[in-house]
N, C-alpha and C positions, 0 to 999 in steps of 0.2 A: 700345310697338311696335305694338299693335293699332290705336290711334286714328289715327296718321298714315297707315297703310295704308288704313283704312276711309275716311278723308277723301279720299285719293287716288282710291280706287275710285269714290266718289260723284261726285267732280268729273269723272272720266273718263266715267262713265256719262252725266252730264248733257251733256257736250260731244259725245259720239259719237252720241247718238241722241235723237230727240224722240218717236218712236213706240214703239220697242222698248226695253225696259229690263230685259232678262233678267238681267244681272249684278246689278243692284240687287234684283230679285225673288228671285234665289237667296239673296242675303245675308239678306234679310228673312224668307224662308221657313225658313232653316236657320241661325239666328244662332249656335247652339252649335257646329254643324259647321264654320261659317266660322271662328269663334274658335279651335276646336281645330286646324283645318288651318293657320291662320296662325301659331299659337303653337307648333306641333310642333317646328319647326326653322327656321333661316334659309333653307334650301333650300325648305322647304314654303311659307314666306312669299313667296319669289321665284316659285315655281310658281303660287300662287294669284293673285298680281298679274298675271303673264303670261297666265294663262288668262282672267282677267276682261278684260284689255285686248284679247285676241283676240276674245272675244265682242263687245265694243264695236265693234271694227273691222269684224267681219263684219256686225253690225247696220247700220253706216253704209253698207256696200256694198249691202245689201238695200234700205235706204231710198232710196238714190240711183236705184234702178232704176224 
């Protein structure tokens, strides 16, 4: 469960931004917290993925400016 989500997040991070990588930075700085959040429940996994996608989309908006 953890690896497919992590792979998805890394791929999204690379696609959405070239300068800002805050989603990846958060995962790297807090690996245990990320793992705990993802594995707590199906709803928490969905929330974490949605939150990281949101960060990536907002970074893309900032980078286009």
